[in-house]
N, CA, C and O atoms as a GROMACS GRO file, in nm:
protein
  312
    1MET      N    1   0.082  -0.119   0.000
    1MET     CA    2   0.000   0.000   0.000
    1MET      C    3   0.087   0.126   0.000
    1MET      O    4   0.054   0.225  -0.064
    2GLU      N    5   0.197   0.120   0.072
    2GLU     CA    6   0.286   0.236   0.078
    2GLU      C    7   0.349   0.265  -0.058
    2GLU      O    8   0.367   0.380  -0.096
    3THR      N    9   0.382   0.158  -0.131
    3THR     CA   10   0.438   0.175  -0.265
    3THR      C   11   0.338   0.243  -0.358
    3THR      O   12   0.374   0.330  -0.437
    4TYR      N   13   0.213   0.202  -0.348
    4TYR     CA   14   0.107   0.261  -0.430
    4TYR      C   15   0.092   0.411  -0.400
    4TYR      O   16   0.079   0.492  -0.491
    5LEU      N   17   0.092   0.445  -0.272
    5LEU     CA   18   0.081   0.586  -0.235
    5LEU      C   19   0.201   0.667  -0.282
    5LEU      O   20   0.186   0.782  -0.324
    6ASP      N   21   0.319   0.607  -0.276
    6ASP     CA   22   0.438   0.675  -0.327
    6ASP      C   23   0.427   0.700  -0.477
    6ASP      O   24   0.460   0.809  -0.526
    7LEU      N   25   0.380   0.600  -0.550
    7LEU     CA   26   0.362   0.617  -0.694
    7LEU      C   27   0.258   0.724  -0.727
    7LEU      O   28   0.275   0.801  -0.822
    8MET      N   29   0.151   0.728  -0.650
    8MET     CA   30   0.048   0.829  -0.673
    8MET      C   31   0.102   0.969  -0.644
    8MET      O   32   0.070   1.065  -0.715
    9LEU      N   33   0.184   0.981  -0.540
    9LEU     CA   34   0.244   1.110  -0.506
    9LEU      C   35   0.341   1.155  -0.615
    9LEU      O   36   0.343   1.273  -0.651
   10ILE      N   37   0.420   1.063  -0.666
   10ILE     CA   38   0.512   1.095  -0.775
   10ILE      C   39   0.434   1.136  -0.899
   10ILE      O   40   0.471   1.232  -0.967
   11ARG      N   41   0.327   1.065  -0.929
   11ARG     CA   42   0.242   1.097  -1.044
   11ARG      C   43   0.182   1.237  -1.029
   11ARG      O   44   0.181   1.315  -1.123
   12PHE      N   45   0.132   1.267  -0.912
   12PHE     CA   46   0.075   1.398  -0.886
   12PHE      C   47   0.181   1.507  -0.903
   12PHE      O   48   0.155   1.611  -0.963
   13GLY      N   49   0.299   1.483  -0.851
   13GLY     CA   50   0.408   1.579  -0.863
   13GLY      C   51   0.448   1.602  -1.008
   13GLY      O   52   0.474   1.716  -1.047
   14LEU      N   53   0.452   1.497  -1.088
   14LEU     CA   54   0.486   1.512  -1.228
   14LEU      C   55   0.379   1.590  -1.304
   14LEU      O   56   0.411   1.674  -1.388
   15ILE      N   57   0.253   1.564  -1.274
   15ILE     CA   58   0.145   1.636  -1.340
   15ILE      C   59   0.148   1.784  -1.303
   15ILE      O   60   0.136   1.870  -1.390
   16VAL      N   61   0.165   1.813  -1.176
   16VAL     CA   62   0.171   1.953  -1.132
   16VAL      C   63   0.294   2.022  -1.190
   16VAL      O   64   0.286   2.137  -1.233
   17GLY      N   65   0.405   1.954  -1.193
   17GLY     CA   66   0.526   2.010  -1.252
   17GLY      C   67   0.508   2.040  -1.400
   17GLY      O   68   0.552   2.145  -1.447
   18ALA      N   69   0.445   1.950  -1.472
   18ALA     CA   70   0.419   1.973  -1.615
   18ALA      C   71   0.326   2.092  -1.636
   18ALA      O   72   0.346   2.170  -1.729
   19LEU      N   73   0.226   2.106  -1.550
   19LEU     CA   74   0.135   2.220  -1.562
   19LEU      C   75   0.206   2.352  -1.534
   19LEU      O   76   0.179   2.453  -1.600
   20VAL      N   77   0.296   2.352  -1.437
   20VAL     CA   78   0.373   2.473  -1.407
   20VAL      C   79   0.464   2.510  -1.524
   20VAL      O   80   0.472   2.627  -1.561
   21VAL      N   81   0.530   2.412  -1.581
   21VAL     CA   82   0.617   2.438  -1.696
   21VAL      C   83   0.535   2.489  -1.814
   21VAL      O   84   0.578   2.581  -1.883
   22LEU      N   85   0.418   2.431  -1.837
   22LEU     CA   86   0.330   2.476  -1.945
   22LEU      C   87   0.285   2.620  -1.923
   22LEU      O   88   0.283   2.700  -2.016
   23ALA      N   89   0.248   2.652  -1.799
   23ALA     CA   90   0.205   2.789  -1.768
   23ALA      C   91   0.320   2.888  -1.789
   23ALA      O   92   0.298   2.997  -1.842
   24LEU      N   93   0.440   2.853  -1.748
   24LEU     CA   94   0.555   2.940  -1.769
   24LEU      C   95   0.586   2.958  -1.917
   24LEU      O   96   0.623   3.067  -1.961
   25LEU      N   97   0.570   2.853  -1.994
   25LEU     CA   98   0.594   2.859  -2.138
   25LEU      C   99   0.492   2.951  -2.207
   25LEU      O  100   0.528   3.032  -2.292
   26VAL      N  101   0.366   2.938  -2.170
   26VAL     CA  102   0.262   3.024  -2.226
   26VAL      C  103   0.288   3.170  -2.187
   26VAL      O  104   0.272   3.260  -2.270
   27PHE      N  105   0.326   3.194  -2.063
   27PHE     CA  106   0.357   3.329  -2.018
   27PHE      C  107   0.475   3.387  -2.096
   27PHE      O  108   0.471   3.504  -2.136
   28ALA      N  109   0.579   3.308  -2.117
   28ALA     CA  110   0.696   3.357  -2.191
   28ALA      C  111   0.661   3.389  -2.335
   28ALA      O  112   0.708   3.489  -2.390
   29ILE      N  113   0.578   3.306  -2.398
   29ILE     CA  114   0.536   3.333  -2.535
   29ILE      C  115   0.453   3.460  -2.542
   29ILE      O  116   0.472   3.542  -2.631
   30ALA      N  117   0.360   3.477  -2.447
   30ALA     CA  118   0.276   3.597  -2.445
   30ALA      C  119   0.361   3.722  -2.422
   30ALA      O  120   0.336   3.826  -2.483
   31LEU      N  121   0.460   3.712  -2.336
   31LEU     CA  122   0.548   3.826  -2.310
   31LEU      C  123   0.631   3.862  -2.433
   31LEU      O  124   0.647   3.980  -2.465
   32ALA      N  125   0.682   3.761  -2.502
   32ALA     CA  126   0.759   3.786  -2.624
   32ALA      C  127   0.671   3.849  -2.732
   32ALA      O  128   0.715   3.940  -2.803
   33LEU      N  129   0.548   3.801  -2.746
   33LEU     CA  130   0.457   3.858  -2.845
   33LEU      C  131   0.420   4.002  -2.810
   33LEU      O  132   0.406   4.086  -2.899
   34LYS      N  133   0.404   4.029  -2.682
   34LYS     CA  134   0.369   4.165  -2.641
   34LYS      C  135   0.484   4.261  -2.670
   34LYS      O  136   0.462   4.374  -2.713
   35ARG      N  137   0.605   4.218  -2.646
   35ARG     CA  138   0.721   4.304  -2.670
   35ARG      C  139   0.737   4.334  -2.818
   35ARG      O  140   0.785   4.442  -2.855
   36ARG      N  141   0.697   4.240  -2.904
   36ARG     CA  142   0.707   4.261  -3.048
   36ARG      C  143   0.584   4.328  -3.106
   36ARG      O  144   0.580   4.361  -3.224
   37GLY      N  145   0.482   4.349  -3.024
   37GLY     CA  146   0.363   4.417  -3.069
   37GLY      C  147   0.266   4.330  -3.146
   37GLY      O  148   0.181   4.383  -3.218
   38ARG      N  149   0.277   4.201  -3.134
   38ARG     CA  150   0.191   4.110  -3.209
   38ARG      C  151   0.088   4.039  -3.122
   38ARG      O  152   0.018   3.950  -3.171
   39LEU      N  153   0.079   4.075  -2.997
   39LEU     CA  154  -0.014   4.007  -2.907
   39LEU      C  155  -0.159   4.030  -2.950
   39LEU      O  156  -0.241   3.938  -2.943
   40ASP      N  157  -0.192   4.152  -2.993
   40ASP     CA  158  -0.328   4.180  -3.037
   40ASP      C  159  -0.365   4.100  -3.161
   40ASP      O  160  -0.478   4.054  -3.175
   41GLU      N  161  -0.270   4.083  -3.251
   41GLU     CA  162  -0.294   4.005  -3.372
   41GLU      C  163  -0.321   3.858  -3.338
   41GLU      O  164  -0.414   3.797  -3.391
   42VAL      N  165  -0.240   3.803  -3.250
   42VAL     CA  166  -0.259   3.664  -3.208
   42VAL      C  167  -0.390   3.648  -3.133
   42VAL      O  168  -0.461   3.549  -3.151
   43ARG      N  169  -0.423   3.745  -3.050
   43ARG     CA  170  -0.548   3.741  -2.974
   43ARG      C  171  -0.668   3.742  -3.068
   43ARG      O  172  -0.768   3.675  -3.042
   44ARG      N  173  -0.659   3.819  -3.176
   44ARG     CA  174  -0.769   3.827  -3.272
   44ARG      C  175  -0.790   3.692  -3.341
   44ARG      O  176  -0.905   3.654  -3.365
   45TYR      N  177  -0.682   3.621  -3.372
   45TYR     CA  178  -0.695   3.490  -3.436
   45TYR      C  179  -0.738   3.381  -3.336
   45TYR      O  180  -0.812   3.290  -3.373
   46ALA      N  181  -0.693   3.391  -3.212
   46ALA     CA  182  -0.720   3.286  -3.114
   46ALA      C  183  -0.858   3.298  -3.051
   46ALA      O  184  -0.911   3.199  -3.002
   47ASP      N  185  -0.916   3.417  -3.051
   47ASP     CA  186  -1.044   3.439  -2.984
   47ASP      C  187  -1.156   3.348  -3.038
   47ASP      O  188  -1.226   3.288  -2.956
   48PRO      N  189  -1.176   3.334  -3.170
   48PRO     CA  190  -1.282   3.245  -3.217
   48PRO      C  191  -1.256   3.098  -3.182
   48PRO      O  192  -1.350   3.023  -3.155
   49VAL      N  193  -1.132   3.058  -3.181
   49VAL     CA  194  -1.099   2.920  -3.148
   49VAL      C  195  -1.131   2.891  -3.001
   49VAL      O  196  -1.187   2.786  -2.969
   50VAL      N  197  -1.095   2.983  -2.914
   50VAL     CA  198  -1.122   2.965  -2.770
   50VAL      C  199  -1.272   2.965  -2.744
   50VAL      O  200  -1.321   2.884  -2.666
   51ARG      N  201  -1.344   3.056  -2.809
   51ARG     CA  202  -1.490   3.060  -2.790
   51ARG      C  203  -1.555   2.930  -2.836
   51ARG      O  204  -1.643   2.878  -2.768
   52ALA      N  205  -1.513   2.878  -2.951
   52ALA     CA  206  -1.570   2.753  -3.002
   52ALA      C  207  -1.540   2.637  -2.906
   52ALA      O  208  -1.625   2.552  -2.882
   53GLY      N  209  -1.419   2.635  -2.853
   53GLY     CA  210  -1.384   2.530  -2.757
   53GLY      C  211  -1.466   2.538  -2.630
   53GLY      O  212  -1.509   2.436  -2.577
   54LEU      N  213  -1.487   2.660  -2.581
   54LEU     CA  214  -1.568   2.677  -2.460
   54LEU      C  215  -1.713   2.639  -2.484
   54LEU      O  216  -1.777   2.578  -2.397
   55HIS      N  217  -1.767   2.673  -2.600
   55HIS     CA  218  -1.904   2.636  -2.632
   55HIS      C  219  -1.918   2.484  -2.643
   55HIS      O  220  -2.016   2.426  -2.596
   56ALA      N  221  -1.820   2.419  -2.706
   56ALA     CA  222  -1.824   2.273  -2.718
   56ALA      C  223  -1.815   2.207  -2.581
   56ALA      O  224  -1.885   2.109  -2.554
   57ALA      N  225  -1.730   2.260  -2.494
   57ALA     CA  226  -1.718   2.203  -2.359
   57ALA      C  227  -1.847   2.224  -2.280
   57ALA      O  228  -1.889   2.135  -2.206
   58ALA      N  229  -1.910   2.341  -2.297
   58ALA     CA  230  -2.036   2.367  -2.226
   58ALA      C  231  -2.146   2.272  -2.275
   58ALA      O  232  -2.223   2.220  -2.195
   59ARG      N  233  -2.153   2.252  -2.407
   59ARG     CA  234  -2.253   2.158  -2.460
   59ARG      C  235  -2.230   2.017  -2.407
   59ARG      O  236  -2.325   1.945  -2.374
   60ARG      N  237  -2.104   1.978  -2.400
   60ARG     CA  238  -2.073   1.843  -2.354
   60ARG      C  239  -2.108   1.827  -2.206
   60ARG      O  240  -2.160   1.723  -2.167
   61LEU      N  241  -2.080   1.929  -2.125
   61LEU     CA  242  -2.113   1.921  -1.983
   61LEU      C  243  -2.264   1.925  -1.960
   61LEU      O  244  -2.314   1.858  -1.869
   62GLU      N  245  -2.337   2.001  -2.039
   62GLU     CA  246  -2.482   2.006  -2.026
   62GLU      C  247  -2.545   1.872  -2.059
   62GLU      O  248  -2.645   1.834  -1.999
   63GLY      N  249  -2.487   1.800  -2.152
   63GLY     CA  250  -2.540   1.669  -2.190
   63GLY      C  251  -2.525   1.565  -2.082
   63GLY      O  252  -2.599   1.467  -2.080
   64ARG      N  253  -2.431   1.583  -1.992
   64ARG     CA  254  -2.408   1.484  -1.885
   64ARG      C  255  -2.513   1.493  -1.776
   64ARG      O  256  -2.528   1.399  -1.698
   65ARG      N  257  -2.584   1.602  -1.768
   65ARG     CA  258  -2.682   1.620  -1.662
   65ARG      C  259  -2.801   1.526  -1.677
   65ARG      O  260  -2.865   1.491  -1.578
   66ASP      N  261  -2.833   1.486  -1.801
   66ASP     CA  262  -2.951   1.402  -1.819
   66ASP      C  263  -2.922   1.254  -1.798
   66ASP      O  264  -3.011   1.171  -1.815
   67GLY      N  265  -2.799   1.220  -1.760
   67GLY     CA  266  -2.767   1.083  -1.726
   67GLY      C  267  -2.728   0.995  -1.843
   67GLY      O  268  -2.705   0.876  -1.824
   68VAL      N  269  -2.719   1.050  -1.962
   68VAL     CA  270  -2.683   0.973  -2.080
   68VAL      C  271  -2.534   0.990  -2.103
   68VAL      O  272  -2.482   1.102  -2.101
   69SER      N  273  -2.466   0.880  -2.125
   69SER     CA  274  -2.322   0.889  -2.146
   69SER      C  275  -2.292   0.946  -2.283
   69SER      O  276  -2.375   0.941  -2.374
   70TRP      N  277  -2.171   1.002  -2.299
   70TRP     CA  278  -2.131   1.063  -2.424
   70TRP      C  279  -2.125   0.959  -2.536
   70TRP      O  280  -2.160   0.990  -2.650
   71SER      N  281  -2.080   0.837  -2.507
   71SER     CA  282  -2.067   0.735  -2.610
   71SER      C  283  -2.203   0.692  -2.664
   71SER      O  284  -2.214   0.660  -2.783
   72ARG      N  285  -2.306   0.690  -2.581
   72ARG     CA  286  -2.439   0.654  -2.631
   72ARG      C  287  -2.495   0.762  -2.720
   72ARG      O  288  -2.565   0.732  -2.817
   73ARG      N  289  -2.466   0.889  -2.691
   73ARG     CA  290  -2.515   0.997  -2.774
   73ARG      C  291  -2.447   0.995  -2.910
   73ARG      O  292  -2.507   1.039  -3.009
   74GLN      N  293  -2.325   0.945  -2.918
   74GLN     CA  294  -2.255   0.937  -3.045
   74GLN      C  295  -2.325   0.838  -3.139
   74GLN      O  296  -2.321   0.855  -3.261
   75ASP      N  297  -2.388   0.736  -3.084
   75ASP     CA  298  -2.459   0.638  -3.165
   75ASP      C  299  -2.593   0.691  -3.214
   75ASP      O  300  -2.657   0.627  -3.296
   76GLY      N  301  -2.634   0.804  -3.164
   76GLY     CA  302  -2.762   0.861  -3.204
   76GLY      C  303  -2.877   0.816  -3.116
   76GLY      O  304  -2.990   0.859  -3.136
   77ARG      N  305  -2.848   0.731  -3.019
   77ARG     CA  306  -2.954   0.686  -2.926
   77ARG      C  307  -2.952   0.769  -2.802
   77ARG      O  308  -2.845   0.811  -2.758
   78ARG      N  309  -3.066   0.794  -2.745
   78ARG     CA  310  -3.074   0.868  -2.619
   78ARG      C  311  -3.125   0.782  -2.514
   78ARG      O  312  -3.139   0.826  -2.400
   0.00000   0.00000   0.00000
């Protein structure tokens, strides 16, 4: 049991570490784009993509409330 808990702790640490590195990378890219004056241009292109992703995630989460799994909805059955 102790080995399992150690592995879970290591896994958690790796996931958190990867998220921190990803956040720092995104921040560095945004900072570099801002210094070059291209942040507004990138924001204009990324805005529709982010909105579409958020709408898709909201639709997917709303579908889970009725108790039907996502895989069953893919078959067309409710």
